[in-house]
C-alpha positions as a LaTeX table, in Angstrom:
\begin{tabular}{lrrr}
\hline
Residue & $x$ (\AA) & $y$ (\AA) & $z$ (\AA) \\
\hline
Unk1 & 86.18 & 10.46 & $-36.42$ \\
Unk2 & 83.59 & 8.40 & $-38.27$ \\
Unk3 & 82.41 & 9.78 & $-41.60$ \\
Unk4 & 78.59 & 10.02 & $-41.69$ \\
Unk5 & 76.91 & 7.87 & $-44.28$ \\
Unk6 & 75.64 & 9.84 & $-47.27$ \\
Unk7 & 72.78 & 8.38 & $-49.28$ \\
Unk8 & 73.10 & 8.96 & $-53.03$ \\
Unk9 & 69.33 & 9.35 & $-53.45$ \\
Unk10 & 66.00 & 9.45 & $-51.64$ \\
Unk11 & 65.37 & 5.91 & $-52.88$ \\
Unk12 & 68.59 & 4.67 & $-51.31$ \\
Unk13 & 67.62 & 6.42 & $-48.07$ \\
Unk14 & 64.18 & 4.76 & $-48.04$ \\
Unk15 & 65.56 & 1.32 & $-48.82$ \\
Unk16 & 68.60 & 1.62 & $-46.57$ \\
Unk17 & 67.04 & 1.75 & $-43.13$ \\
Unk18 & 68.82 & $-0.30$ & $-40.49$ \\
Unk19 & 66.93 & $-3.48$ & $-39.64$ \\
Unk20 & 67.49 & $-5.50$ & $-36.49$ \\
Unk21 & 65.95 & $-8.77$ & $-35.37$ \\
Unk22 & 65.27 & $-8.49$ & $-31.65$ \\
Unk23 & 67.48 & $-5.76$ & $-30.17$ \\
Unk24 & 67.75 & $-5.30$ & $-26.42$ \\
Unk25 & 66.04 & $-2.45$ & $-24.58$ \\
Unk26 & 68.86 & $-0.38$ & $-23.15$ \\
Unk27 & 68.68 & 1.00 & $-19.59$ \\
Unk28 & 65.69 & $-1.26$ & $-18.97$ \\
Unk29 & 63.44 & $-0.34$ & $-16.02$ \\
Unk30 & 60.72 & $-2.25$ & $-14.23$ \\
Unk31 & 57.48 & $-1.41$ & $-16.08$ \\
Unk32 & 54.25 & $-0.24$ & $-14.47$ \\
Unk33 & 52.28 & $-0.58$ & $-17.75$ \\
Unk34 & 53.02 & $-3.27$ & $-20.31$ \\
Unk35 & 51.51 & $-4.01$ & $-23.71$ \\
Unk36 & 52.36 & $-6.65$ & $-26.28$ \\
Unk37 & 51.31 & $-5.87$ & $-29.85$ \\
Unk38 & 51.49 & $-8.39$ & $-32.67$ \\
Unk39 & 51.02 & $-7.65$ & $-36.37$ \\
Unk40 & 48.15 & $-9.26$ & $-38.26$ \\
Unk41 & 46.44 & $-8.92$ & $-41.61$ \\
Unk42 & 42.79 & $-9.76$ & $-42.25$ \\
Unk43 & 39.73 & $-8.66$ & $-44.18$ \\
Unk44 & 37.05 & $-6.67$ & $-42.37$ \\
Unk45 & 33.51 & $-5.76$ & $-43.32$ \\
Unk46 & 32.85 & $-2.06$ & $-42.72$ \\
Unk47 & 29.56 & $-0.30$ & $-41.91$ \\
Unk48 & 28.85 & 0.51 & $-45.59$ \\
Unk49 & 29.10 & $-3.20$ & $-46.47$ \\
Unk50 & 32.51 & $-2.89$ & $-48.16$ \\
Unk51 & 35.32 & $-5.29$ & $-47.29$ \\
Unk52 & 38.87 & $-4.01$ & $-46.99$ \\
Unk53 & 42.21 & $-5.73$ & $-46.39$ \\
Unk54 & 43.55 & $-4.37$ & $-43.09$ \\
Unk55 & 46.97 & $-4.63$ & $-41.47$ \\
Unk56 & 47.01 & $-3.79$ & $-37.79$ \\
Unk57 & 48.02 & $-4.85$ & $-34.28$ \\
Unk58 & 46.35 & $-7.04$ & $-31.67$ \\
Unk59 & 47.24 & $-7.67$ & $-28.03$ \\
Unk60 & 46.70 & $-10.66$ & $-25.74$ \\
Unk61 & 43.06 & $-9.80$ & $-24.98$ \\
Unk62 & 41.79 & $-7.63$ & $-27.84$ \\
Unk63 & 41.60 & $-10.21$ & $-30.60$ \\
Unk64 & 41.73 & $-8.98$ & $-34.17$ \\
Unk65 & 39.84 & $-5.74$ & $-34.55$ \\
Unk66 & 40.17 & $-2.31$ & $-36.07$ \\
Unk67 & 41.52 & 0.16 & $-35.14$ \\
Unk68 & 44.32 & $-1.35$ & $-33.05$ \\
Unk69 & 43.72 & $-1.58$ & $-29.28$ \\
Unk70 & 43.47 & 1.54 & $-27.13$ \\
Unk71 & 46.58 & 1.97 & $-24.96$ \\
Unk72 & 45.85 & 3.87 & $-21.76$ \\
Unk73 & 48.45 & 4.90 & $-19.19$ \\
Unk74 & 49.12 & 7.58 & $-16.59$ \\
Unk75 & 51.77 & 10.27 & $-16.37$ \\
Unk76 & 54.80 & 8.86 & $-14.59$ \\
Unk77 & 54.18 & 5.26 & $-15.71$ \\
Unk78 & 57.11 & 3.26 & $-17.03$ \\
Unk79 & 55.71 & 2.01 & $-20.32$ \\
Unk80 & 56.88 & $-1.19$ & $-21.96$ \\
Unk81 & 55.32 & $-1.91$ & $-25.36$ \\
Unk82 & 56.63 & $-4.92$ & $-27.25$ \\
Unk83 & 56.05 & $-5.17$ & $-30.99$ \\
Unk84 & 56.23 & $-8.47$ & $-32.89$ \\
Unk85 & 56.03 & $-7.73$ & $-36.61$ \\
Unk86 & 55.78 & $-11.41$ & $-37.76$ \\
Unk87 & 55.53 & $-10.24$ & $-41.39$ \\
Unk88 & 58.05 & $-7.78$ & $-42.78$ \\
Unk89 & 59.72 & $-5.01$ & $-40.79$ \\
Unk90 & 57.66 & $-2.66$ & $-38.63$ \\
Unk91 & 58.04 & $-0.18$ & $-35.77$ \\
Unk92 & 55.88 & 1.53 & $-33.16$ \\
Unk93 & 56.05 & 5.30 & $-33.35$ \\
Unk94 & 54.46 & 7.31 & $-30.51$ \\
Unk95 & 52.97 & 10.24 & $-32.41$ \\
Unk96 & 53.22 & 13.40 & $-30.32$ \\
Unk97 & 55.55 & 11.88 & $-27.71$ \\
Unk98 & 59.29 & 12.48 & $-27.89$ \\
Unk99 & 61.16 & 9.53 & $-26.37$ \\
Unk100 & 64.84 & 9.01 & $-27.05$ \\
Unk101 & 65.49 & 8.10 & $-30.72$ \\
Unk102 & 65.93 & 4.38 & $-29.99$ \\
Unk103 & 62.40 & 4.22 & $-28.53$ \\
Unk104 & 60.72 & 6.68 & $-30.88$ \\
Unk105 & 60.02 & 4.04 & $-33.52$ \\
Unk106 & 61.35 & 6.02 & $-36.50$ \\
Unk107 & 63.56 & 3.78 & $-38.62$ \\
Unk108 & 65.46 & 6.75 & $-40.02$ \\
Unk109 & 66.88 & 7.55 & $-36.57$ \\
Unk110 & 67.07 & 4.09 & $-35.01$ \\
Unk111 & 66.05 & 0.81 & $-36.65$ \\
Unk112 & 63.21 & $-1.22$ & $-38.07$ \\
Unk113 & 62.18 & $-4.36$ & $-36.19$ \\
Unk114 & 61.96 & $-7.80$ & $-37.80$ \\
Unk115 & 61.83 & $-9.97$ & $-34.68$ \\
Unk116 & 60.60 & $-8.15$ & $-31.58$ \\
Unk117 & 61.49 & $-5.08$ & $-29.57$ \\
Unk118 & 60.27 & $-3.60$ & $-26.29$ \\
Unk119 & 59.89 & 0.17 & $-26.45$ \\
Unk120 & 60.35 & 1.99 & $-23.16$ \\
Unk121 & 59.46 & 5.55 & $-22.17$ \\
Unk122 & 57.89 & 7.54 & $-19.33$ \\
Unk123 & 55.18 & 10.19 & $-19.92$ \\
Unk124 & 56.05 & 13.40 & $-18.14$ \\
Unk125 & 54.08 & 14.37 & $-15.01$ \\
Unk126 & 52.10 & 17.58 & $-15.14$ \\
Unk127 & 52.23 & 20.35 & $-12.55$ \\
Unk128 & 49.17 & 22.48 & $-11.82$ \\
Unk129 & 49.54 & 25.91 & $-13.39$ \\
Unk130 & 52.57 & 25.00 & $-15.51$ \\
Unk131 & 51.97 & 25.11 & $-19.29$ \\
Unk132 & 55.29 & 23.44 & $-20.09$ \\
Unk133 & 54.96 & 20.23 & $-18.09$ \\
Unk134 & 52.74 & 17.20 & $-18.50$ \\
Unk135 & 51.95 & 14.59 & $-21.13$ \\
Unk136 & 48.23 & 14.07 & $-20.46$ \\
Unk137 & 46.21 & 14.04 & $-23.66$ \\
Unk138 & 45.17 & 12.13 & $-26.76$ \\
Unk139 & 47.84 & 10.51 & $-28.92$ \\
Unk140 & 48.19 & 7.56 & $-31.24$ \\
Unk141 & 50.76 & 4.99 & $-32.15$ \\
Unk142 & 51.51 & 3.77 & $-35.66$ \\
Unk143 & 54.03 & 1.94 & $-37.79$ \\
Unk144 & 56.72 & 4.21 & $-39.19$ \\
Unk145 & 57.88 & 1.91 & $-42.01$ \\
Unk146 & 56.61 & 2.99 & $-45.45$ \\
Unk147 & 54.49 & 5.25 & $-43.27$ \\
Unk148 & 51.75 & 6.63 & $-45.59$ \\
Unk149 & 50.86 & 3.14 & $-46.85$ \\
Unk150 & 51.12 & 1.30 & $-43.53$ \\
Unk151 & 48.98 & 3.86 & $-41.68$ \\
Unk152 & 46.36 & 3.79 & $-44.44$ \\
Unk153 & 46.36 & $-0.02$ & $-44.25$ \\
Unk154 & 45.38 & 0.28 & $-40.57$ \\
Unk155 & 48.59 & 0.01 & $-38.59$ \\
Unk156 & 47.56 & 2.54 & $-35.94$ \\
Unk157 & 45.68 & 2.75 & $-32.67$ \\
Unk158 & 44.62 & 5.43 & $-30.15$ \\
Unk159 & 46.53 & 6.17 & $-26.98$ \\
Unk160 & 45.33 & 8.15 & $-23.94$ \\
Unk161 & 47.61 & 9.47 & $-21.21$ \\
Unk162 & 45.75 & 10.40 & $-18.04$ \\
Unk163 & 47.13 & 12.95 & $-15.56$ \\
Unk164 & 48.76 & 11.70 & $-12.38$ \\
Unk165 & 46.52 & 12.44 & $-9.38$ \\
Unk166 & 47.23 & 15.71 & $-7.57$ \\
Unk167 & 45.96 & 16.10 & $-4.01$ \\
Unk168 & 45.69 & 19.86 & $-4.48$ \\
Unk169 & 43.15 & 19.37 & $-7.28$ \\
Unk170 & 40.45 & 17.00 & $-5.96$ \\
Unk171 & 38.18 & 15.17 & $-8.41$ \\
Unk172 & 34.54 & 14.20 & $-7.91$ \\
Unk173 & 33.43 & 10.54 & $-7.92$ \\
Unk174 & 32.73 & 9.38 & $-11.47$ \\
Unk175 & 34.94 & 12.09 & $-12.91$ \\
Unk176 & 38.41 & 12.30 & $-14.40$ \\
Unk177 & 40.48 & 15.29 & $-15.42$ \\
Unk178 & 41.75 & 15.83 & $-18.92$ \\
Unk179 & 45.04 & 17.15 & $-17.49$ \\
Unk180 & 46.37 & 17.71 & $-14.00$ \\
Unk181 & 44.30 & 20.81 & $-13.17$ \\
Unk182 & 42.06 & 20.62 & $-16.21$ \\
Unk183 & 38.27 & 20.43 & $-16.25$ \\
Unk184 & 36.50 & 17.34 & $-14.94$ \\
Unk185 & 34.55 & 15.11 & $-17.31$ \\
Unk186 & 32.21 & 12.13 & $-17.04$ \\
Unk187 & 34.10 & 8.82 & $-17.21$ \\
Unk188 & 31.10 & 6.85 & $-18.47$ \\
Unk189 & 30.43 & 8.97 & $-21.57$ \\
Unk190 & 34.03 & 9.72 & $-22.65$ \\
Unk191 & 34.36 & 8.91 & $-26.36$ \\
Unk192 & 36.76 & 9.07 & $-29.28$ \\
Unk193 & 36.10 & 9.72 & $-32.96$ \\
Unk194 & 38.67 & 8.81 & $-35.62$ \\
Unk195 & 37.81 & 10.01 & $-39.13$ \\
Unk196 & 39.22 & 7.43 & $-41.56$ \\
Unk197 & 38.91 & 7.22 & $-45.33$ \\
Unk198 & 39.85 & 4.31 & $-47.61$ \\
Unk199 & 41.32 & 4.32 & $-51.10$ \\
Unk200 & 40.78 & 0.67 & $-52.16$ \\
Unk201 & 43.67 & 0.83 & $-54.65$ \\
Unk202 & 46.15 & 1.34 & $-51.82$ \\
Unk203 & 44.80 & $-1.77$ & $-50.06$ \\
Unk204 & 46.01 & $-3.95$ & $-52.92$ \\
Unk205 & 49.65 & $-2.86$ & $-52.54$ \\
Unk206 & 52.45 & $-4.81$ & $-50.86$ \\
Unk207 & 54.46 & $-4.09$ & $-47.71$ \\
Unk208 & 57.34 & $-2.26$ & $-49.46$ \\
Unk209 & 55.42 & $-0.76$ & $-52.38$ \\
Unk210 & 57.19 & 2.36 & $-53.62$ \\
Unk211 & 60.27 & 2.09 & $-51.42$ \\
Unk212 & 62.54 & 1.09 & $-54.32$ \\
Unk213 & 61.56 & 4.17 & $-56.31$ \\
Unk214 & 58.85 & 2.57 & $-58.42$ \\
Unk215 & 55.75 & 4.69 & $-59.01$ \\
Unk216 & 52.89 & 2.89 & $-57.27$ \\
Unk217 & 50.75 & 5.99 & $-56.97$ \\
Unk218 & 51.30 & 6.87 & $-53.31$ \\
Unk219 & 51.13 & 10.52 & $-54.36$ \\
Unk220 & 47.48 & 9.97 & $-55.27$ \\
Unk221 & 45.10 & 9.27 & $-52.39$ \\
Unk222 & 41.58 & 9.05 & $-53.81$ \\
Unk223 & 39.23 & 7.65 & $-51.15$ \\
Unk224 & 35.67 & 6.63 & $-51.85$ \\
Unk225 & 34.83 & 5.10 & $-48.45$ \\
Unk226 & 34.47 & 7.28 & $-45.33$ \\
Unk227 & 34.12 & 6.12 & $-41.73$ \\
Unk228 & 33.94 & 7.39 & $-38.17$ \\
Unk229 & 35.92 & 4.89 & $-36.12$ \\
Unk230 & 35.81 & 4.96 & $-32.34$ \\
Unk231 & 33.12 & 4.83 & $-29.67$ \\
Unk232 & 32.73 & 5.23 & $-25.93$ \\
Unk233 & 35.98 & 4.34 & $-24.18$ \\
Unk234 & 34.25 & 2.76 & $-21.17$ \\
Unk235 & 32.63 & 0.15 & $-23.46$ \\
Unk236 & 34.41 & $-3.01$ & $-24.55$ \\
Unk237 & 34.27 & $-4.19$ & $-28.14$ \\
Unk238 & 34.00 & $-7.71$ & $-29.49$ \\
Unk239 & 37.01 & $-9.27$ & $-31.24$ \\
Unk240 & 36.75 & $-9.08$ & $-35.00$ \\
Unk241 & 34.78 & $-5.84$ & $-34.96$ \\
Unk242 & 35.39 & $-2.61$ & $-36.77$ \\
Unk243 & 34.75 & $-0.18$ & $-33.90$ \\
Unk244 & 32.65 & 2.77 & $-35.07$ \\
Unk245 & 31.14 & 5.76 & $-33.32$ \\
Unk246 & 27.35 & 5.50 & $-33.59$ \\
Unk247 & 26.29 & 8.24 & $-31.19$ \\
Unk248 & 27.17 & 10.42 & $-28.22$ \\
Unk249 & 25.42 & 11.32 & $-24.98$ \\
Unk250 & 25.87 & 14.43 & $-22.87$ \\
Unk251 & 24.30 & 16.44 & $-20.06$ \\
Unk252 & 23.25 & 20.05 & $-19.98$ \\
Unk253 & 26.04 & 21.88 & $-18.17$ \\
Unk254 & 27.03 & 25.46 & $-17.58$ \\
Unk255 & 30.65 & 24.72 & $-16.68$ \\
Unk256 & 30.40 & 26.04 & $-13.13$ \\
Unk257 & 31.61 & 24.02 & $-10.13$ \\
Unk258 & 29.06 & 21.40 & $-9.13$ \\
Unk259 & 27.23 & 21.41 & $-12.47$ \\
Unk260 & 26.70 & 18.07 & $-14.29$ \\
Unk261 & 29.87 & 16.54 & $-15.67$ \\
Unk262 & 30.41 & 17.16 & $-19.40$ \\
Unk263 & 31.24 & 14.52 & $-21.99$ \\
Unk264 & 34.83 & 14.52 & $-23.26$ \\
Unk265 & 35.17 & 13.84 & $-26.98$ \\
Unk266 & 38.66 & 12.95 & $-28.12$ \\
Unk267 & 39.30 & 13.62 & $-31.83$ \\
Unk268 & 42.04 & 11.87 & $-33.81$ \\
Unk269 & 42.34 & 12.36 & $-37.55$ \\
Unk270 & 43.31 & 9.01 & $-39.06$ \\
Unk271 & 43.17 & 10.28 & $-42.65$ \\
Unk272 & 45.09 & 12.49 & $-45.05$ \\
Unk273 & 42.55 & 15.08 & $-46.21$ \\
Unk274 & 41.52 & 18.34 & $-44.53$ \\
Unk275 & 38.64 & 17.48 & $-42.22$ \\
Unk276 & 35.92 & 19.51 & $-40.52$ \\
Unk277 & 33.95 & 18.50 & $-37.42$ \\
Unk278 & 30.67 & 20.44 & $-37.22$ \\
Unk279 & 27.99 & 20.50 & $-34.55$ \\
Unk280 & 24.40 & 21.38 & $-35.47$ \\
Unk281 & 20.89 & 21.03 & $-34.18$ \\
Unk282 & 18.52 & 18.71 & $-36.05$ \\
Unk283 & 17.55 & 21.49 & $-38.45$ \\
Unk284 & 21.16 & 21.90 & $-39.53$ \\
Unk285 & 21.77 & 25.21 & $-37.76$ \\
Unk286 & 25.24 & 25.53 & $-36.16$ \\
Unk287 & 25.28 & 24.67 & $-32.45$ \\
Unk288 & 28.07 & 26.06 & $-30.26$ \\
Unk289 & 28.28 & 23.10 & $-27.90$ \\
Unk290 & 31.99 & 22.17 & $-28.07$ \\
Unk291 & 34.59 & 23.63 & $-25.72$ \\
Unk292 & 38.14 & 23.13 & $-27.01$ \\
Unk293 & 40.47 & 22.41 & $-24.09$ \\
Unk294 & 43.62 & 20.99 & $-25.70$ \\
Unk295 & 45.28 & 20.23 & $-29.02$ \\
Unk296 & 47.95 & 17.65 & $-29.86$ \\
Unk297 & 48.55 & 16.91 & $-26.18$ \\
Unk298 & 49.02 & 20.61 & $-25.31$ \\
Unk299 & 46.64 & 22.27 & $-22.87$ \\
Unk300 & 44.96 & 25.60 & $-23.65$ \\
Unk301 & 45.96 & 27.94 & $-20.81$ \\
Unk302 & 46.24 & 31.65 & $-20.13$ \\
Unk303 & 49.97 & 32.39 & $-20.46$ \\
Unk304 & 49.59 & 36.18 & $-20.52$ \\
Unk305 & 51.19 & 36.69 & $-17.08$ \\
Unk306 & 54.77 & 35.36 & $-17.08$ \\
Unk307 & 55.89 & 34.12 & $-13.68$ \\
Unk308 & 52.34 & 33.47 & $-12.47$ \\
Unk309 & 50.40 & 30.19 & $-12.56$ \\
Unk310 & 48.92 & 29.58 & $-15.98$ \\
Unk311 & 45.25 & 28.71 & $-15.51$ \\
Unk312 & 43.17 & 26.62 & $-17.93$ \\
Unk313 & 41.12 & 28.93 & $-20.13$ \\
Unk314 & 37.87 & 27.68 & $-18.62$ \\
Unk315 & 39.02 & 28.92 & $-15.19$ \\
Unk316 & 39.66 & 32.42 & $-16.56$ \\
Unk317 & 36.06 & 32.80 & $-17.73$ \\
Unk318 & 37.12 & 32.79 & $-21.38$ \\
Unk319 & 36.63 & 29.23 & $-22.68$ \\
Unk320 & 36.88 & 28.50 & $-26.41$ \\
Unk321 & 33.35 & 27.35 & $-27.34$ \\
Unk322 & 32.64 & 26.62 & $-30.99$ \\
Unk323 & 30.36 & 24.91 & $-33.49$ \\
Unk324 & 33.19 & 23.61 & $-35.67$ \\
Unk325 & 36.79 & 22.45 & $-35.58$ \\
Unk326 & 39.00 & 22.08 & $-38.66$ \\
Unk327 & 42.03 & 19.80 & $-38.63$ \\
Unk328 & 44.50 & 17.97 & $-40.84$ \\
Unk329 & 46.25 & 14.62 & $-40.90$ \\
Unk330 & 47.19 & 13.18 & $-37.48$ \\
Unk331 & 45.89 & 16.19 & $-35.51$ \\
Unk332 & 44.19 & 15.53 & $-32.17$ \\
Unk333 & 41.79 & 17.63 & $-30.14$ \\
Unk334 & 40.01 & 17.27 & $-26.82$ \\
Unk335 & 36.54 & 18.79 & $-26.73$ \\
Unk336 & 34.05 & 19.05 & $-23.88$ \\
Unk337 & 30.41 & 18.87 & $-24.95$ \\
Unk338 & 28.76 & 21.77 & $-23.10$ \\
Unk339 & 25.18 & 22.19 & $-24.41$ \\
Unk340 & 22.96 & 24.51 & $-22.38$ \\
Unk341 & 19.66 & 23.16 & $-23.74$ \\
Unk342 & 18.56 & 19.50 & $-23.81$ \\
Unk343 & 17.56 & 17.74 & $-27.01$ \\
Unk344 & 19.16 & 16.07 & $-29.99$ \\
Unk345 & 22.17 & 17.51 & $-31.76$ \\
Unk346 & 24.29 & 16.14 & $-34.59$ \\
Unk347 & 28.05 & 15.84 & $-35.08$ \\
Unk348 & 29.07 & 15.90 & $-38.76$ \\
Unk349 & 32.51 & 15.12 & $-40.19$ \\
Unk350 & 33.34 & 16.48 & $-43.66$ \\
Unk351 & 36.29 & 15.39 & $-45.79$ \\
Unk352 & 37.47 & 17.89 & $-48.42$ \\
Unk353 & 39.99 & 17.69 & $-51.25$ \\
Unk354 & 43.28 & 19.34 & $-50.28$ \\
Unk355 & 43.65 & 21.15 & $-53.66$ \\
Unk356 & 40.17 & 21.84 & $-54.97$ \\
Unk357 & 38.33 & 22.11 & $-51.65$ \\
Unk358 & 35.62 & 19.83 & $-53.05$ \\
Unk359 & 33.50 & 17.99 & $-50.48$ \\
Unk360 & 34.44 & 14.30 & $-50.75$ \\
Unk361 & 32.26 & 12.77 & $-48.07$ \\
Unk362 & 30.28 & 13.41 & $-44.89$ \\
Unk363 & 29.35 & 11.17 & $-41.98$ \\
Unk364 & 27.10 & 12.15 & $-39.08$ \\
Unk365 & 26.22 & 10.80 & $-35.63$ \\
Unk366 & 23.54 & 11.96 & $-33.16$ \\
Unk367 & 24.23 & 13.56 & $-29.79$ \\
Unk368 & 21.48 & 13.04 & $-27.23$ \\
Unk369 & 21.53 & 15.65 & $-24.46$ \\
Unk370 & 19.56 & 15.31 & $-21.23$ \\
Unk371 & 18.93 & 17.83 & $-18.48$ \\
\hline
\end{tabular}
């Protein structure tokens, strides 16, 4: 029986990850969705005029931009995603998805890639009424090598998994469902917001900074630049751009069948500080216009009756409607915008210090609501 390797220290563990050039994808299947992501580094000008060194990924059509390209697939797809690091060792980790360890992109349990590797996994199909099945939701992928630094440097991108169509749950033209039997939303106004803060000191560090035990200050994240990355998912962006959310649109809706389709706002925290998303009217008064329908790829359902179908909360008449959502690093939410009165509203994102609670920064975008 083989004796498991014991690392003498945390430093040896960090430095001692297995690295492979271009390993084969075992049990390879024919893909239905394929992506090819190549590492790059470049300098980008951000909305506040600052320039930051960014490391990220580009695909064959995206060009160099930030964040990395949106990956969109459907439950049941056979995903192939090939990473080509080209500079240092990297991985692709599918945050919130649990593939087998070889395809999970965590060097500690598999390997780090120096040449290329094709990750393979299949998002689970959902079943109407079942709270335990289905992968539909908002996720993201990121490098899992020297993770805090590489994610801060920009090596991440959003990922959306759509539900597989279900003939028992028809969908209106121009609509999509957030999960298999979830609420419908308007395809044209669907958007994502990714709060992201920059500590310029970190952006002057090297690929392996801190891995050999040297103190490079990765225990101190002190950002002084704050951004709302993202935008409407139906819109294309130009290569070389930093994609930012500049505004949202929505319709007055009461949530009943046949009412106007709501806007779906996907929220992905790309930073490390506690963050608050607040909705107000133009006077600053809280506005309860956000219905929370899922969190971290898990649907909010009524599970109070074991053995019976578990309905989405909206269908029970008890939706979660709020004026604010608090979240931490890497958390994701799906929110429907459900205002009952037309006009202009505002979405604010606050970053607060994790020890003192001090407000570090705020960014705001308008929400224009029509009848």
